[in-house]
C-alpha positions in Angstrom: 29.5 63.5 101.4 27.6 60.5 103.0 29.3 59.4 106.3 31.4 56.3 105.8 30.7 53.6 108.4 32.1 50.7 106.4 33.7 48.3 108.9 35.8 46.6 106.3 39.1 47.4 104.6 37.4 48.7 101.5 38.1 51.9 99.5 34.9 53.8 100.2 35.7 56.4 97.5 35.3 53.6 95.0 31.5 53.8 95.7 31.4 57.5 95.4 33.4 58.0 92.2 33.2 54.7 90.4 29.8 53.4 91.2 28.7 50.6 88.9 32.0 49.8 87.3 35.5 48.5 88.4 37.3 51.1 90.5 40.7 49.6 90.0 42.2 46.3 89.0 40.9 44.5 92.1 37.7 46.3 93.3 34.3 47.2 92.0 31.5 48.9 93.9 27.9 50.1 93.6 26.4 52.9 95.7 22.9 54.2 95.9 21.2 56.7 98.3 17.5 56.4 99.1 15.8 59.5 100.4 12.3 59.6 101.7 10.0 62.2 103.2 6.8 61.4 105.2 3.9 63.9 105.1 0.7 64.2 107.1 -2.6 63.8 105.2 -4.6 65.8 104.3 -2.4 68.8 105.3 0.6 67.6 103.4 2.8 68.8 106.2 6.3 67.1 106.5 6.5 64.9 109.6 9.7 63.0 108.9 12.7 62.7 106.6 15.2 59.9 106.2 18.1 58.8 103.9 19.7 55.4 103.6 23.0 54.5 101.8 23.4 51.1 100.0 26.9 49.8 99.4 27.6 46.7 97.4 31.1 45.6 96.3 33.4 43.0 94.9 37.0 42.5 96.0 39.3 40.3 93.9 42.4 38.6 95.3 45.6 38.9 93.3 47.3 36.1 95.2 44.6 33.4 94.9 41.5 32.8 92.9 39.1 34.2 95.5 36.3 36.8 95.1 34.7 38.5 98.1 31.2 39.9 97.8 29.8 42.3 100.3 26.8 44.5 100.9 25.5 47.0 103.5 22.6 49.3 104.0 22.7 52.1 106.6 20.1 54.7 107.6 22.4 57.6 108.1 19.9 60.3 108.5 16.4 60.3 110.2 14.2 63.0 111.7 10.7 63.2 113.0 8.4 60.3 112.6 10.9 58.4 110.4 13.4 58.5 113.3 11.2 56.2 115.5 12.6 52.7 116.1 11.3 49.9 113.8 9.9 52.2 111.1 11.9 50.7 108.3 12.3 47.1 107.1 14.7 45.8 104.5 15.2 42.4 102.9 18.6 41.2 101.8 19.3 38.5 99.3 21.9 37.7 96.7 22.1 35.8 93.5 25.6 34.6 92.5 25.8 32.5 89.4 29.1 30.6 89.2 30.6 27.8 87.1 29.9 24.2 87.8 31.1 22.9 91.2 31.5 26.4 92.6 29.3 28.3 95.0 29.0 31.5 97.0 29.5 30.8 100.7 28.3 33.4 103.2 31.0 34.2 105.7 29.4 36.8 107.9 26.2 38.7 108.4 24.4 40.5 111.2 21.0 39.3 109.8 19.8 36.2 111.6 20.1 33.1 109.5 16.3 32.4 109.6 15.6 35.9 108.4 17.8 35.8 105.3 15.7 37.0 102.3 12.8 38.2 104.5 12.0 41.7 105.8 13.7 42.7 109.0 13.7 46.0 110.9 16.7 48.4 110.4 17.6 51.0 113.0 19.1 54.4 112.6 22.9 54.2 112.2 22.9 50.5 112.8 23.7 49.0 109.4 22.6 45.6 108.2 25.4 43.8 106.3 26.4 40.5 104.7 29.5 39.0 103.1 30.1 36.1 100.7 33.1 34.5 99.2 33.7 32.5 96.1 36.7 30.2 96.4 38.9 28.6 93.7 37.2 30.6 91.0 37.6 29.1 87.5 38.4 25.5 88.8 41.6 23.9 87.7 43.0 26.5 85.3 46.2 26.1 83.3 48.4 29.0 82.2 45.8 30.2 79.7 43.5 33.1 80.5 40.2 31.8 81.7 36.9 33.6 82.7 35.4 32.4 85.9 31.8 32.9 85.0 31.0 34.7 88.2 28.1 37.1 87.7 27.2 38.6 91.1 23.8 40.3 91.3 23.2 41.6 94.8 19.8 42.8 95.7 18.4 44.9 98.6 14.7 45.5 99.0 13.5 48.4 101.1 10.0 48.6 102.5 9.4 52.1 103.8 6.5 52.9 106.2 3.2 53.9 104.6 4.1 52.5 101.2 2.8 49.3 99.5 5.6 49.2 96.9 9.0 47.7 97.6 12.1 49.5 96.2 14.8 47.1 94.9 18.5 48.1 94.5 20.7 45.9 92.4 24.5 45.7 91.9 25.8 43.9 88.8 28.7 44.0 86.4 27.9 45.1 82.8 28.8 42.7 80.0 32.5 42.6 79.3 33.5 43.8 82.8 33.6 40.3 84.4 36.6 39.4 86.6 39.3 37.2 85.0 41.1 34.6 87.0 44.2 32.7 86.0 46.8 30.3 87.2 49.7 31.6 85.0 52.9 30.1 86.4 55.0 33.1 85.3 53.2 35.4 87.9 55.7 34.7 90.7 54.8 33.8 94.2 51.2 32.7 93.6 49.1 29.8 92.5 46.7 32.1 90.7 44.6 35.2 91.2 41.9 37.5 89.8 41.7 41.0 88.2 39.4 43.2 86.2 41.2 43.0 82.9 39.5 46.0 81.4 41.2 48.2 83.9 44.6 49.0 82.5 47.1 49.6 85.3 49.9 52.2 85.3 53.5 51.5 86.0 55.0 54.4 87.9 58.7 55.4 87.9 59.9 57.8 90.6 62.6 60.2 89.2 64.0 60.2 92.7 63.6 56.5 93.2 65.9 53.4 93.0 66.3 53.7 89.2 66.4 57.4 88.4 68.4 57.0 85.2 65.7 54.6 83.8 63.0 57.0 84.9 64.7 59.9 83.3 65.1 58.0 80.0 61.4 57.0 80.0 60.4 60.7 80.5 62.7 61.9 77.7 61.4 59.2 75.3 57.8 59.8 76.1 58.2 63.6 75.6 60.2 63.4 72.4 58.0 64.8 69.6 59.9 62.6 67.0 59.2 59.4 69.0 55.8 57.7 69.5 54.3 58.5 72.9 54.4 54.9 74.1 52.7 54.3 77.4 51.3 57.8 77.8 47.7 57.4 79.0 46.6 60.8 77.8 47.2 59.8 74.2 44.7 56.9 74.6 44.4 53.4 73.1 47.1 52.7 70.5 49.8 54.2 72.7 49.6 51.6 75.5 52.3 48.9 76.0 51.4 45.2 76.0 53.3 42.6 77.8 55.0 40.1 75.5 55.4 36.4 76.2 57.8 35.7 79.1 61.2 34.4 77.8 61.2 36.6 74.7 62.6 39.8 76.2 66.3 39.1 75.4 65.7 38.9 71.7 63.9 42.2 71.6 66.4 43.9 73.8 69.2 42.7 71.5 67.4 44.2 68.5 67.0 47.5 70.3 70.6 47.7 71.6 72.3 46.5 68.4 74.1 49.8 67.9 74.6 50.5 71.6 77.9 51.9 72.8 78.4 52.6 76.6 79.1 56.2 77.5 80.9 55.2 80.7 82.7 52.1 81.6 80.3 49.6 83.1 77.2 51.3 81.6 74.5 49.1 80.2 71.9 49.6 77.4 68.5 50.7 78.6 65.6 50.5 76.0 62.1 52.0 76.0 59.6 50.6 75.2 60.8 47.7 77.4 62.0 44.6 75.8 59.4 42.7 77.7 56.6 44.4 75.6 55.5 43.8 72.1 56.3 47.5 71.4 59.9 46.9 72.3 62.7 45.8 70.0 64.1 47.5 66.9 63.4 51.2 66.8 63.2 51.6 70.6 64.8 54.5 72.3 68.1 53.5 73.9 70.3 55.1 76.6 73.5 54.4 78.4 72.9 54.0 82.2 74.7 52.5 85.2 74.4 48.8 85.8 72.8 49.3 89.2 70.0 51.5 87.7 69.4 48.9 85.0 69.0 46.1 87.6 66.7 48.2 89.8 64.7 49.0 86.8 64.3 45.4 85.9 63.0 44.8 89.4 60.4 47.6 89.1 59.1 46.0 85.9 59.0 42.5 87.3 57.2 43.6 90.5 54.6 45.5 88.6 53.8 42.6 86.4 53.4 40.3 89.4 51.5 42.7 91.7 49.1 43.7 88.9 48.8 40.2 87.4 49.8 41.5 84.0 49.5 38.5 81.6 50.7 38.1 78.1 49.2 40.8 75.8 47.7 42.7 78.8 47.8 46.5 78.1 49.2 49.0 80.6 50.4 52.6 80.9 53.7 54.1 82.1 54.2 57.4 83.9 57.0 59.2 85.7 57.0 61.7 88.5 59.1 63.4 91.2 58.7 61.5 94.4 56.6 58.6 95.6 53.2 58.1 93.9 
């Protein structure tokens, strides 16, 4: 494992295990390791070895329409001739194409302003870094889903000693993996935010948590061989749940609970799939659970939608477990 010296609050494992694609609903990362060996001529005897790690990432903000872009290069191993100061030079530049009236603003860097885009020396275990931010992505959005047209392409160029060729390292999002920013008013507590919509989040229910009867009902329904495995990720696309339009839940819940009869006084009808999804409604699994559980369960669903910015028609998974996630 390459030593992590990232000074920011960033999930470094994203670069190791998810390089080149979104790591979760709010982060994406690119990672590359360059390894060089210098040999003496004509004996072909090794006289130096060095490795450098390149990290490039995007961090989306769920609470406002802001995207952070960062990059860092670090020589984490150097021996022999390649350990001498000033042996390496790198050039950092970035291309960030955004919609009209938007721009990438550099917010920090330890590369001098007059050296941006030019070759500068890099020392052993003294990373060079730079950060940018794109504010108010997508302009004045309404409640409709809107793409921000942000296509970050981050480039490092490494000029290694004794070589005429420059090695370039790029970070970019593949087509269809762009961030999505919105200003949906039904996502509570924010004026907008951004996500990677192709990452389908998972709603987790703790069987020991604040709504154990809801969680137990979900577990039974998902495991029932006579019932579709709604929300179970292992069954793949076609079994996900999709959030329905806000304000339509009561109608679907009424359809699901048409024949409900409480087992205990004060019990309420709990349905799965949820009435707030397109899969809910007539034919859903129902159970009789305490009112407190039902209210707590409603809070879990609402918080999940808000925290993960799940908009109308967005797909998601549902899982249960014993204890905190």
